[in-house]
RODRENMAR-143556 format. One record per residue: residue in one letter; x, y, z of N, C-alpha, C in turn. Coordinates in steps of 0.2 Angstrom, whole numbers, plus 5000, padded with zeros to 4 digits. Atoms other than C-alpha are relative to their C-alpha. Layout:
REM RODRENMAR-143556
aXYZXYZXYZ ...
//
This chain:
REM RODRENMAR-143556
x499550044997507153495340500250045007 x499949974993507553525359500850025000 x499349974999509153615365500549945002 x499550054998509853455372500249964994 x499850045007509753365355500550044996 x499549965004510553515347500749995003 x499450004996511953515360500349934998 x499750075002512153325357500349994993 x499850015007512253335338500750045000 x499449955000513553485340500649965003 x499450034997514653385352500249944996 x499850065004514553225341500450024994 x499649975006515153325326500750025002 x499449974998516453415336500549945002 x499550054998517153255343500249964994 x499850045006517153165326500550044996 x499449965003518153315319500650005004 x499450004996519253315334500449934999 x499750065001519553125332500449994993 x499750005007519953145313500750045001 x499449965000521253285317500549965004 x499550044996522053175331500349954996 x499750055004522253035319500550024995 x499549975005523053145306500650025003 x499549974997524153235318500549955003 x499750054996524653085328500249944995 x499850055005524852975312499849935002 x500250074997523852835320499649964994 x500250055005523352685309499549965003 x500550044997521652615314499949934996 x500150055005521452505299500649984996 x499450015004522952425292500650005004 x499350014997524752385297500450064999 x499549955001526152505299500649974996 x499450025005527652505287500649985004 x499450024997529352445291500450065003 x499649944998530652545301500749984999 x499350005001532452575298500450065003 x499649954996533752675308500650034995 x499449975003535052795301500450055005 x499649964995536452885310500350064996 x499749945003537053065306500550045005 x499549954996538453185312499650055003 x500449954998537153315314499350004996 x500650005003535253335311499750075002 x500349934999535053525314499550024995 x500649985004533353585308499549944998 x500450065002532653405305499549995006 x500550014995531053385315499749935000 x500450075000530053225321499450014996 x500650015005528753175308500250044994 x499849975007529753255294500049954995 x500150055006529553175277500649964999 x499450045003530653035270499849994993 x500150015008530853035251500549964997 x499650035005531552935237499950034994 x500049965007531953035221499450055001 x500549944999530853175229499349985001 x500750024998529353065232499949975007 x500050024993528753045250499849935000 x500150074998528852865256499949985007 x500050014993528752885274500150065004 x499949944996529152995289500549985006 x499650014994530353025304499649985006 x500450024994529752925319500450005006 x499749994994530952975332500850024999 x499349985001532653065334500350005007 x499750004993533853025349500850004999 x499349995000535653055353500349935002 x499750064998536752905353500850014999 x499349985000538552945358500150074998 x499949935003539153095348499650014994 x500450005006537953055334499350005001 x500850005000536053075330499849944997 x500350065003535052915327499350024999 x500649995003533552935317499649944998 x500450065002532152805315499550034995 x500449995006531252805298499549955000 x500650055001529552735297499850014992 x500250005007529152685279499349984999 x500750025002527452675271500049944996 x500150065004526752525264499750014993 x500149985007526752555245500049934996 x500050055005526452445230500450024994 x499750064996527652375225500450035006 x499649984994528652375241500650034999 x499349975001530152485243500549955002 x499450054999531752375242500650045002 x499449974998533152435252500649955000 x499450045001534852355247500650035003 x499349984997536652355253500250064996 x499849945003537352525249499550065000 x500449954999535852625253500250055005 x499849954995536252795261499450055001 x500549954998535252935269500350075001 x499849935000535453125267499550055003 x500449944997534753275277500050054995 x500049955005534153385263499450055002 x500549955000533053545261499650014994 x500449995006531553575249500250074997 x499849945003532253755246500550035005 x499549974996533453885254499750015007 x500349994994532253915268499449955002 x500550055000531153765266500149955006 x499950044994530853625279500549944998 x499550055001532153485281499649934999 x500250065000531853305276500549954999 x499550055001532753135274499949974993 x500050035007533253085256500349935000 x499750075000533552895254500349994993 x499750025006534852855240500149925000 x500050075000534452675236500649974997 x499450045003535852545233499949974994 x500150035007536152445217499449955001 x500650055000534552345212500249935001 x499850075000535552185211500449985007 x499750014994536352205228499549965005 x500450044995535752095243499650055004 x500449954996534352175254500350015007 x499749984994534752255270499749955005 x500250054995534652135285499650045006 x500449974994533452175300500550035005 x499649974995534252295312500650044997 x499449975003535552365299499950085001 x500049925000535952555302500350034994 x499849965006536052665287500550055002 x499549944999537552785286499750064997 x500249935003536952965284500550054999 x499549945001537753115277499650065001 x500349944999537353295280500350054995 x499749965005537553425266500350075004 x499749944998538453595268499450045003 x500549964997537453705280500150074998 x500049935001536953885278500650045003 x499549964996538153945292500749984997 x499350025003539653845284500150034993 x499949975006539353915267500150085001 x499849934998539354095275500750005002 x499350004998540954045283500550004995 x499650015006541753995267500050064996 x500049945003541154155259500550055003 x499649954996541954255273500849984999 x499350025001543654155270500250024993 x499849985006543654195252500150074999 x499949935000543354375255500750025004 x499449994997544854375267500649994996 x499450025005545954285254500150064995 x500049955005545454415241500350075003 x499749944997545854555253500849995001 x499350015000547554475256500450014994 x499750005006547954455238500150084997 x500049935003547554635233500550045004 x499649964996548454705248500849984999 x499350025002550054605243500250034993 x499849975007549954675225500150075001 x500049935000549654855229500350045006 x499849974994550154885247500850005001 x499350004999551954925253500249945004 x499850064996552854765258500750005001 x499249994999554754815257500250045006 x499849964995555754895270500150084998 x499949935002555955055259499350024997 x500749985002554055065256499849984993 x500250015007554054995238499549945000 x500550055001552654875232500349944998 x499850065002552754695228500250004992 x499950005007552654735209500750044999 x499349975001554154855210500649965002 x499550054998555154725219500149954995 x500050055006554754605205500450024995 x499649975006555454725192500750005002 x499349994998556954755202500449935000 x499750075001557254565203500249984993 x499950025007557054545184500650044998 x499449965002558354685181500749975003 x499550044997559554595193500249944996 x499950065004559354435184500350014993 x499749985007559654515167500850015000 x499249984999561354585174500449945001 x499650064999561854415180500149964994 x500050035006561454335163500650034996 x499549965004562554465154500749985003 x499450014997563954435166500249924999 x499950075001563754245164500349994992 x499850005007563954265145500750024999 x499349975000565554375147500549955003 x499550044997566354245158500149944996 x499950075004566054095146500150024992 x499949985006566554185130500349954996 x499650055003567854055125499649944998 x500450065002566653915126499550014995 x500449985006565454005115500350004994 x499650005006566754025102500149934998 x499950075001567153845103499349974997 x500750025003565253805100499950024993 x500149975006565253915085500549964995 x499650045005566753825077499749934999 x500450075001565853655080499550014995 x500649995004564353725071500350014992 x499749995006565553775056500149934997 x499950075003566153595054499449964999 x500650035002564453535055499750024993 x500349985006563953645041500449984994 x499650035005565353585030499849934999 x500250075001564853405033499350004997 x500749995003563053455029500150014992 x499949995007563653525012500249944996 x499850065004564453365007499549954999 x500650055000562953255011499450034998 x500649975002561653385005499849974993 x500350035006561553314987499649935001 x500350074999561153134993499450015004 x500649994996559953205006499450044995 x500549975004559153314992499649954996 x500350055004558853164981499449965004 x500450044995558053064996499350055001 x500649954998556953225000499550004994 x500449995006556353234981499649935000 x500450065000555853044982499450005005 x500550004995554953074998499450054998 x500549955002554053234991499649974994 x500450035005553553134976499549955003 x500550054997552753004987499450045004 x500549964997551953144997499550034995 x500549975005551253224981499549954998 x500550065001550453054977499550005005 x500550014994549653044994499550065000 x500449935000549053234993499549994994 x500450005006548353204975499449955002 x500550044998547353054982499550035005 x500449984995546753144997499950085000 x500049935001546653324990499450035004 x500649974997544853354995500050005008 x499950014993545153295013500550065003 x499549954997546653405015499850074999 x500349935000545753555008499650025005 x500449984995544453545021500450015007 x499649994994545753515035500450075000 x499749945000546753665029499550065001 x500549944998545153775029499950005007 x500150004993544853715047500650045004 x499449974996546653765052500150074998 x500049925001546553935043499550035005 x500549974996544953965052500250015008 x499750004993545753915069500550055001 x499549955000547254025065499750075001 x500349935000546154175062499750015007 x500349994994545254145078500550015006 x499549994995546854125088500350074999 x499849945001547454285080499650065003 x500549964997545854375086500150005007 x500050014993546054305103500750045003 x499349974998547954365104499950075000 x500149935000547454535098499650035006 x500449984994546054545112500450005006 x499550004994547354495125500550055000 x499549945000548554625119499650065002 x500449944998547154755120499950005008 x500250004992546654695138500650025004 x499449984996548454695144500250074999 x499849935000548754865137499650045004 x500449964996547254935145500249995008 x499850014993547754855162500650045002 x499349964999549554925160499850085001 x500249935000548755095157499550025005 x500449984994547655085172499250014998 x500649995003546055075161499649945002 x500450054998544554975166500049985007 x500050024993544054885182500649975003 x499450034998545554775183500650055000 x499449965001546754905177500050055006 x500049964994546155025191500149975006 x499850044993546254885204500749995000 x499350015000548054855199500450065001 x499649945000548655035197499750055005 x500349954996547455135209500049985007 x500150014993547655135228499250015002 x500749984998545855215229499649944998 x500450065002545155065219500149945005 x499950054995545954945231499650015006 x500449984994545255035246499349994999 x500750015001543555035238499849935000 x500150075001543654845234500049975007 x500050024993544154815252499450025004 x500749974997542654925258499449964998 x500650045002541454825247500049935003 x500050074997542054655253499850015008 x500249994993541854725271499250005001 x500749995000540054775267499749944998 x500350075002539654605259500049965006 x499950044994540354525275499550025005 x500549974995539254635286499349984998 x500650025002537754605275499849935001 x500150074999537954415276499949995007 x500150014993538054425294499350025003 x500649974998536554535296499449954997 x500550055003535554415284500049945004 x500050064996536054265295499750015006 x500349984993535554355311499250004999 x500750005001533854395303499649944999 x500350065001533554225297499949965006 x500050044993533954155314499550025004 x500549984996532754265322499349984998 x500650025003531354225310499949925001 x500050074999531754035312499849995007 x500150014993531554055331499350025002 x500749984999529754125330499549945000 x500450064999528453995336499350025000 x500749995001526653985332499649945003 x500450054998525253885341499350024998 x500749995003523553865333499549955004 x500550044996522053795344499350014999 x500750015000520253745344499749975006 x500250024994519253725360499250005000 x500750004999517453685364499849985007 x500250014993516553685381499350005001 x500750014999514853635388499950035007 x500149974994514153745402499449975003 x500650024996512953685416499550054999 x500549955000512053845416499650014993 x500449995007510653845402500249954995 x499850055005511453695393500350044994 x499649965006512553825383500649974999 x499350025002514153795374500450064998 x499549955002515653895370500549974996 x499550025004516853875356500550064999 x499549955001518453965353500649984995 x499450015005519853975339500550055002 x499549954997521454045345500749994996 x499349995003523254095338500450035005 x499549984995524754115350500750014996 x499449995003526354195343500550015006 x499550004995527954165354500750024997 x499349985002529454265349500549975005 x499550034996531154205356500250055006 x499949964994530954315372499449975005 x500550024995529854305387499350034998 x500649985002528454395378499649954996 x500450045004526954315369499450044998 x500749965002525354375360499549944998 x500650055000523654285360499450034997 x500649975003522254315348499549945000 x500550054999520554225350499350024997 x500749985002518854225341499649955004 x500450044995517554165354499250004998 x500850005000515654115352499849985007 x500250004993515154145370499350005001 x500750004999513454105377499750065002 x500249934998513354275385500050054995 x500049955006513654365368500350065002 x499749944999513954545368499450055003 x500549964997513054675379499950064996 x500149945004512254825370499550045004 x500549964997511454975378499750054995 x500449965005510055065369499650055004 x500349954996509355235375499450034995 x500549985004507655295368499750075004 x500249934997507055485371499350014997 x500749995003505155515369499750065003 x500349944998504355685370499350004999 x500850015000502455695374499850075002 x500349934998501455865375499349985003 x500650024996500055845388499550054998 x500649965001498355925388500150075002 x499949934997499056075398500550044995 x499549965005500256115383500749995002 x499350014997501756065393500349944997 x499650055003503055955384500449965005 x499750054996503655805394500549954997 x499550055004505255705389500149945005 x499950064997505455525394500649964997 x499450045002507155435393500049935002 x500050074998507155245393500749974997 x499350035001508855155393499949925001 x500150074999508754965390500749974998 x499450045001510154835390499849934997 x500150075003510154685378500749974998 x499450045002511354545373499949974994 x500050035006511754495356500449944999 x499750065001512254325351500550014994 x499549995005513854375341500749985003 x499350024999515654315340500450065003 x499649954997516754415352500849984999 x499350005002518654445350500450015006 x499549994995520054425362500750014997 x499449985002521754505359500550025006 x499749994994523054495373500850004998 x499350015000524954515376500249985007 x499850034994525854435390500849995001 x499450014998527454405399500149935004 x499950074996528154235406500550015005 x499550004995529054225422500149935003 x499950074998529654045424499449964999 x500650045002528053935426499450045000 x500649965000526954085428500050054995 x500049955006526354215415499450055002 x500549954999525354375415499750024993 x500349985007524154425401499550065002 x500549945000523154595398499850014993 x500249985007522154665384499249995000 x500750025001520454615377499849935001 x500350064998519454475384499350004998 x500750005002517854435374499850074999 x500249935002517854615367499950055006 x500049954994518054695385500749995003 x499350004997519654745394500049955006 x499950054994520354625407500749985001 x499450034999521854535414500049935002 x500050074998522354355418500749985003 x499350034998523754255427499949924999 x500050085001524254075422500649975004 x499550044996525253945432500049934997 x499950075003525953785425500349955005 x499850054995526153625435500249944996 x499850065003526953455431500350014993 x499749985006528053525418499550034995 x500549965004526653635411499549954997 x500550045003525553485407499350025003 x500649974997524253565419500150075001 x499949935000523953745416499450035004 x500649974996522853845429500050074998 x500149935002522154015423499450035004 x500549964997521254155432499950064996 x500149945004520454285421499450045003 x500549954998519554445426499950054995 x500249955006518654555413499350025001 x500749975000517054655409499950035007 x500149974994517254765424499450055001 x500549954999515854885420499349984997 x500650035003514454765415499450025005 x500649994997512654795420499549954998 x500650045002510954705419499450045001 x500649974999509254765417499449955002 x500650044997507754685427499450035002 x500649974998506054745427500150084999 x499949935001506654915420500550035005 x499649974995507854935434500749974998 x499350025002509754935430500449995006 x499550014994511054865442500749984997 x499350015002512954855441500149935003 x499850074998513654675442500850005001 x499350014999515354625448500449974994 x499650035006516754585436499949934999 x500050075002516754425427500649965002 x499450034998517954305435499949924998 x500050075003518354135427500649965002 x499450044998519453995434500049944995 x500050055005520053875421500649955001 x499450055000521153715421500049964994 x499950035006521853635406500549945001 x499550054999522753465406500149964993 x499850035007523753395391499949925001 x500050075000523253215387500649974995 x499550025004524553215373500350074998 x499749945002525653355365499550044996 x500449965004524153405354499250005003 x500750014998522553355364500050025007 x500049984993521953425381499250005002 x500749994997520353425392500050075004 x500049944996519753585400499450005004 x500650004996518553625414500150065005 x499949954995518253755427499350035002 x500649964997517053885435500050074997 x500149945004516354035426499650055005 x500449944996515754205434499949985007 x500050024993516254165452499650055004 x500249954996515654325459499250025000 x500749995000513854325453499649945000 x500350074998512854185461499549984994 x500550025005511354185448500349994993 x499750015007512554185433500649955000 x499450045000513954065439499849934997 x500150065004514153895430500649965000 x499550045002515253745429500149994993 x499950025007515953695412500549954999 x499650055002516853555404500149994993 x500050015007517553525387500749974998 x499450035003519053475376500350054995 x499749965005520253555364500649974997 x499450035004521653525351500450064998 x499649945002523153635347500649974996 x499550025004524453625334500650055000 x499449965000526253685335500350014993 x499749995007527453735320500149944997 x499850075003528053555317499349974998 x500650045002526253485318499750034994 x500349975006525653615305500349984994 x499650025006527053575293499849934998 x500250075001526653395295499349994997 x500750005002524753415293500050024993 x500149975007524953525278500349964995 x499650045005526253415270499649934998 x500450065001525053265272499450014996 x500649995004523653345262500149984993 x499950015007523553275245499950054995 x500149955005523753385230499849984994 x500350035006522753375214500250054994 
//
């Protein structure tokens, strides 16, 4: 098979794989229709990305197909999949922004309306709700900590003008109230005597009426005895339950007495908290530590959430020798001007290797002569690039390994970085051997231009090895790249078995 046929087969397979990835990432439908659309409005969609999943009862039924600001609220377009039976949206359907876990990706959960309700009319906007966010939860925890600090401070800290605590002032108020009650009884002694006299007259009347009341009570008791005799078994079970309940209440009262006694004696955690100033100070210190830890955790999660990853695959065809070059890259972008770039490259030039052979021959005259031969060879192996760089506005500088050799590069973006121009210089100490003669070559200089056809697909072209006439070559190719959002959507669309 000729080289041209091999290159053609390779490029056909690469383009087919590229087309498949584009269809998956861009969610294009070549065969079949698209599902219906419905809009929902939210007060906030923080963390919700375009192409995020739309779920009903946890089952994926579509994706987010656009997010835009409408007034002071966010309007989200939901593209539903065509499923059997079709999903029926009725009046009363609501949408909620939810998370798969504490640190998981956000998605839209649809809460369907009543099945017997009329279907939603075309153009109806669903009202959306947003659950409590992580920052709001942390704020409520901080408020609770402040409230606990205030309560403990009011119980044990000095709050009166004389330095006494709130508990001491409460006891003093109770003593004053008791004194007032005694004074009130002394001032109304005559009225109390009159009340006692009335009670005596009531007792005399009761003595006269008591025989008649006794007879009536005896008749009632006889009736009760009859009822009890008829329901003795039921009453026995009820009395057993009451006895068991009474015993349990007595145990609970005893436990409460023990607990209150220990608290009054300053025993246990609560007792020390109420009686000990040191325990109060330690509690306040612990709450401050918790508050500091929560803030630190929030800052750490915020920094991790801002880390960006770009994954890319690129293939190029070189005019020189009908060679091809493929590269697989990973770019890490912290929330600063720095970035890191790692790339595995299958380059047509391969890797240069120097081999030295030393041969000693003894001549007829008995003199040993040593011959040293050094050869340069190139091996067809995958090379590695590992670079760090800094971005300055639309320009950026990179340095590090370029295809397993040292080098540096400068990039410049045009048209809102849709066109990226790059100039790379590396392999400064390369040599070549021709006819047993070694000669040094100029550094490898490569000019590259990449133009984005879409957020994920680009074409690439340029000129390689500008300084060495016999090795220079034009090249042309294409590439695809995935950001964090694309990777999450692509992985989420893979079926699980």
